[in-house]
Structure formats: structure tokens, C-alpha cells
N, C-alpha and C positions, 0 to 999 in steps of 0.2 A: 105305535110310538111316534111316528111322523106326525100324525093328526094331532096328538096331544101337544107336541112341541110347537107346531104351526099355530095352533089355537092360542097358546100362551104368548109366543113371540111375535106373531104377525097378525094377530086378531082375525085369523081365518075362521070362518064359521065351521062348525062341525058338519062335515059332508059325507061321513061314512054311512052306508046303509048296512048295518050289521046283519040284519035278517037276510038280505040278499047275499052277503058274503058266505052264508052257510047253506045256500040252496045247492042241491046236488047237481043242477045243470050248469052252474057257473064254471067256466073253464077259461084258462088263459093259455096262450101259446107260450113257448119258451121265451120267445123274443119279448112278448108283452110282460111276462113275469120279470125278466131281466131289466127291462126299461123301468118298470115300477120300482124295483129294488134300487136301481141306480139313482132314480129321482129321490127316493126316500133317503138314501145315504148322503146325497148331495145336500139335502135340506138339513140333515142332522149335523153334517160337517160345518155348514154355514153357521148354525146355532152354536156349536162348540167353539168356533173361531170368535164369535161375539163374546162368549163367556170368557174366553182366554184374554180378551182385551178388557173385560169388565168383570173380574172375579167376584165382585160384590153381588152380582146377579144370583149367585148360588144361594144367598140368604133371602132372596126375594120371595114373597108369598103371593103369587099371582092370583090365587083363588080367594083371597081374603074378603073381597067385596062382592063375591058372587053368591048365588043361592047355594045351599048345602050340596056338597057332592054326594051322589048316591051310587055312582057306578064305579067307584075307584077305591082302592085300599088306602089312598091318601085322603086327607080331609082338608078343609079350607085353611087350616093353619100350617099346612105342609109348605116347606120351602122348595125352591126349585131343585136343590140338591136332594131332598127327600124323594121328590118325584123321579129324578133321574136314577137314583138307586133302585127304586121300585121298578122302573122300566127295565133296567138291566136284569133284575131278578126274573121278570116275566119272559125275557127273550129265551132263556134256556128251556122254559116250559113249552113255548111255542115251537122251538126247534125240535124238541122231543116229539111233539104232536105231529109235526110235518114228517119226521122220520118214520114214525109209527104208521101213518097213513100210507107213505110211499112203500113201505115193506108189505102192507096189506094188499096193495095194488099189484104187486109183482106177480 
């Protein structure tokens, strides 16, 4: 979620290495995971504060001038609000996946 929002709002290049994220050897310490989560929430809060000041951003179509989206359930005509709703829908899926994996590891 953070990466998508930073790409839209701050023109940050896509820097995720999705393949590496799924390697079995990838491990984070509790401290590293909490730092990453805190940085992500700080970025999301910053963006929400900007939207609070400029609610018209919710109707913005940031991908309108970009090549067709192929990795998302949104399309190039999606508004920022559409994208945010989709991200909220995805969060519970990922939370469920994390809980499932954590239970398997017990």
C-alpha cells in the first residue's frame, strides 16, 4: 500500500522486489518489522493529511496518462478514492495470510 501511494503522491519509483519478498530465506527481526510498519504508517498518515486539506484529490485519476495497468484490480480511469477503497479491501486478505502463516509456524 505504501509503495502505491508514494508512487502516486511523491513520484517515487517502484522499488519493491516482489520476487525477493517471497523468498523463504528473507527474514526480518521484530525491530526491523516494526520500523518498516511505522515508516509505512507515517507515509500513509502524511498522504491522508494532504487529502484532508485537498479533498478534491479523491477524484484525481493519477494513472490516466500512464501505460495500461496490468498488475492491479484498478484501471487507468480509477480515481484515488477507487484505489484507496481497493487497498483497504486488500489489507484484510494480507492480515489473514499473515495470521495463517504465523499459526503454521507455531
